[in-house]
C-alpha positions in Angstrom: 13.6 -7.6 17.2 13.1 -4.1 15.8 11.2 -3.5 12.6 14.2 -2.2 10.7 16.2 -5.4 11.7 13.3 -7.5 10.4 13.4 -5.7 7.1 17.2 -6.0 6.9 17.2 -9.7 7.5 14.6 -10.3 4.8 12.0 -12.4 6.7 9.0 -13.8 4.8 9.3 -13.6 1.0 11.6 -10.5 0.9 13.9 -11.0 -2.0 17.5 -10.3 -1.2 19.0 -7.9 1.4 19.1 -4.2 0.7 20.6 -1.5 2.8 18.1 0.7 4.4 19.6 4.1 4.1 18.0 7.4 5.0 16.7 9.3 2.0 17.5 13.0 2.4 15.1 15.6 1.2 17.6 16.7 -1.3 17.3 13.5 -3.2 14.0 14.7 -4.8 12.9 18.2 -5.1 10.1 18.8 -2.5 6.6 19.5 -3.6 4.9 22.1 -1.4 1.7 22.7 -3.4 -1.5 21.8 -1.6 -3.6 22.1 -4.8 -5.0 19.2 -6.8 -2.4 17.1 -8.4 -2.0 13.7 -10.2 0.9 11.3 -10.5 0.4 8.6 -13.0 1.6 5.1 -12.2 1.7 1.7 -13.8 -0.2 0.9 -17.0 0.2 -2.8 -16.6 -3.0 -4.8 -17.2 -4.4 -2.2 -19.6 -4.5 -4.7 -22.5 -3.7 -8.3 -23.4 -0.3 -7.1 -24.8 0.5 -5.2 -21.6 -0.3 -7.9 -19.0 2.5 -9.0 -16.8 1.7 -10.7 -13.5 2.3 -8.3 -10.7 5.4 -9.1 -8.6 5.0 -11.1 -5.4 6.1 -9.3 -2.2 6.2 -10.1 1.5 3.1 -10.4 3.5 4.8 -9.6 6.8 5.6 -8.5 9.3 2.0 -7.3 10.1 -0.4 -9.4 8.1 -4.1 -9.5 9.0 -4.7 -12.3 11.4 -8.3 -13.3 10.4 -9.1 -11.5 7.1 -12.6 -13.0 6.9 -13.6 -10.9 10.0 -13.1 -7.6 8.1 -15.5 -7.7 5.2 -16.0 -3.9 4.9 -15.5 -1.1 2.5 -14.8 1.6 5.1 -11.6 0.5 7.0 -10.9 3.7 8.9 -12.4 2.9 12.3 -11.1 5.7 14.6 -8.1 6.6 12.4 -7.8 10.2 11.3 -5.9 11.7 8.4 -6.2 12.9 4.9 -9.2 11.3 3.2 -8.2 8.5 0.9 -10.1 6.2 -1.5 -8.6 3.0 -3.0 -9.8 1.7 -6.3 -8.1 -1.6 -7.1 -8.8 -3.6 -10.2 -7.8 -7.3 -10.6 -7.1 -8.7 -14.0 -6.4 -12.3 -15.1 -3.2 -12.9 -17.1 -4.6 -16.3 -18.2 -7.6 -14.7 -19.8 -6.0 -12.0 -22.0 -6.1 -9.6 -19.0 -9.9 -9.8 -18.6 -11.3 -8.5 -15.3 -11.4 -11.1 -12.6 -14.8 -11.0 -10.8 -15.6 -12.7 -7.5 -12.1 -12.5 -6.2 -11.4 -11.8 -2.5 -9.2 -8.8 -1.9 -7.6 -8.2 1.5 -5.8 -4.8 2.1 -4.0 -3.4 5.1 -1.7 -0.5 5.8 -0.3 1.6 8.6 -1.9 4.7 10.1 -0.6 8.3 9.7 1.9 7.7 12.4 3.3 4.5 10.8 1.6 2.0 13.1 -0.3 -1.2 12.3 -3.3 -2.5 14.2 -3.3 -6.1 15.7 0.3 -5.7 16.7 2.6 -3.8 19.0 4.2 -3.6 22.4 7.5 -5.1 21.0 10.7 -3.9 19.4 9.0 -4.3 16.0 6.4 -1.7 17.0 6.5 0.0 20.3 2.9 1.3 20.3 0.6 -1.5 21.4 -2.4 -1.9 19.1 -3.0 -5.6 19.6 -6.6 -5.0 20.7 -7.8 -3.0 17.7 -8.1 -3.6 14.0 -8.1 -0.4 12.1 -7.1 -0.1 8.4 -7.8 -3.7 7.5 -10.5 -4.8 5.1 -11.8 -7.3 2.6 -14.0 -6.8 -0.4 -15.1 -9.0 -3.4 -14.4 -7.8 -6.9 -17.4 -6.9 -9.1 -17.9 -7.7 -12.7 -15.2 -5.2 -13.7 -12.7 -6.7 -11.3 -13.0 -3.7 -9.1 -13.0 -3.2 -5.3 -13.1 0.1 -3.5 -12.0 1.0 0.1 -12.4 4.1 2.1 -9.4 4.9 4.2 -6.9 7.5 5.3 -3.7 8.3 3.4 -1.0 6.0 4.9 1.9 7.3 6.9 5.4 5.9 6.8 7.9 4.2 9.1 11.6 4.2 9.0 13.2 1.9 6.4 10.2 1.5 4.2 8.7 3.6 1.4 4.9 4.2 1.9 2.9 1.2 0.7 -0.3 -0.8 0.9 -0.4 -4.6 1.3 -2.7 -6.6 -0.8 -3.6 -10.3 -0.7 -5.7 -11.8 -3.5 -7.7 -15.0 -3.4 -10.0 -16.6 -6.0 -13.7 -17.1 -5.2 -12.9 -20.5 -3.6 -10.3 -19.0 -1.2 -7.2 -20.1 -3.0 -4.3 -17.7 -2.6 -3.4 -16.1 -6.0 -1.0 -13.3 -5.1 0.5 -11.4 -2.2 1.8 -8.0 -3.3 2.3 -4.4 -2.3 1.3 -1.1 -3.9 3.9 1.7 -4.1 3.1 5.4 -4.0 4.5 8.3 -6.1 7.0 10.4 -4.2 5.6 13.8 -5.0 2.2 13.1 -3.7 3.6 11.6 -0.5 5.9 14.5 0.0 3.0 16.9 -0.2 1.0 15.1 2.4 4.0 14.5 4.8 5.5 18.0 4.6 2.3 20.2 4.3 -0.3 18.0 6.1 0.5 18.9 9.7 -3.1 20.1 10.3 -4.3 16.6 9.4 -1.9 15.0 11.9 1.1 14.2 9.6 3.8 15.5 11.8 6.8 13.2 11.0 7.9 15.2 8.0 9.2 13.7 4.7 9.6 9.9 4.4 13.2 8.6 5.0 13.1 6.0 2.2 12.1 6.3 -1.4 10.9 3.5 -3.6 14.3 3.2 -5.2 16.0 2.6 -1.8 13.2 0.5 -0.4 14.2 -3.2 0.2 10.9 -4.4 -1.3 10.5 -2.0 -4.3 14.3 -1.5 -4.8 14.5 -4.3 -7.3 11.9 -2.7 -9.5 8.4 -1.3 -8.9 7.2 -0.3 -12.4 4.1 -2.5 -12.2 3.4 -1.8 -8.5 3.3 2.0 -8.7 -0.2 3.4 -8.2 -1.8 6.4 -9.9 -2.8 8.9 -7.2 -4.7 12.1 -7.6 -6.3 14.7 -5.4 -5.5 17.3 -2.7 -5.2 17.6 1.0 -8.5 19.4 1.4 -10.4 17.2 -1.1 -8.7 13.9 -0.3 -6.8 11.6 -2.6 -7.8 8.7 -4.8 -5.6 5.7 -5.6 -6.2 3.8 -8.8 -4.3 0.7 -9.5 -4.5 -2.6 -11.5 -3.0 -5.8 -10.2 -2.6 -8.7 -12.6 -2.8 -12.3 -11.3 -2.6 -15.8 -12.8 -6.0 -17.3 -12.1 
C-alpha cells in the first residue's frame, strides 16, 4: 500500500478522511528571502488560563520501533540538511500548566528527501532504510519541562504538510499523549525553494497545513514558532500540554 493511500484511508488514530489535494504555489505567496526570519506559532500552555491539552494525532505509519534505544540529543546520524534545533516544553494541564519534569519525550521525523529510517522497500516508502535509525531520539524533560534535540530541517512527502511526531510518557513510562508538530508555511517555503545547496531539491511542499489530513481539522495548538536562516540554521520552539 502506498503512503498516500494509507493517509487517505485514515489508519491508526487519524480522524476522518480528508482529500489529499496538491497545493499549488499560488495558494500562498512564496517567500524567497534567505535572511533571518521568525514565524510565531501557538501560545497554548503559556498560562493556567491558556492551557488546553494538545490534540492527539496518529503515531503511524512510521513510529519508532524501540524508543528506549535512542536516548540521545543529537539525532542526525548521517543525515545532511539545514541545521535545526528543537526546543520542546511539556506542561501539565492538571497542575495549572506547570512544567512537567521527568517526562520521556520521543521524537521522529523524515529526512530532507521525505524518507523515514527503520522502514522502506515497500509501496509506503520505496527507499529501503530498514537497517538505519536516523532522526529518532528520546530525552527526559528537565525541571522546566524542556527537552532539546539537534537535527536537520525536515523535508516533506506527498500528501502531508511538514511535521514532527512526538510521543510523551510520564516518568513511569505511561503514555500521556501522541501528537504532531506543524510548521509555518513561510519558513518551509524558504527552505524548500531556496535551499538547493543544502540538498532540498524537491521544491515547494504540495500540501499546506490547511489541506493536510491530520492538521486540516485545526492546528492552532500544534503550530510551532520557528526562527532562523538557511546559513545560521533554524530553531523550533513549541509547548505541548498533556494531562498528567
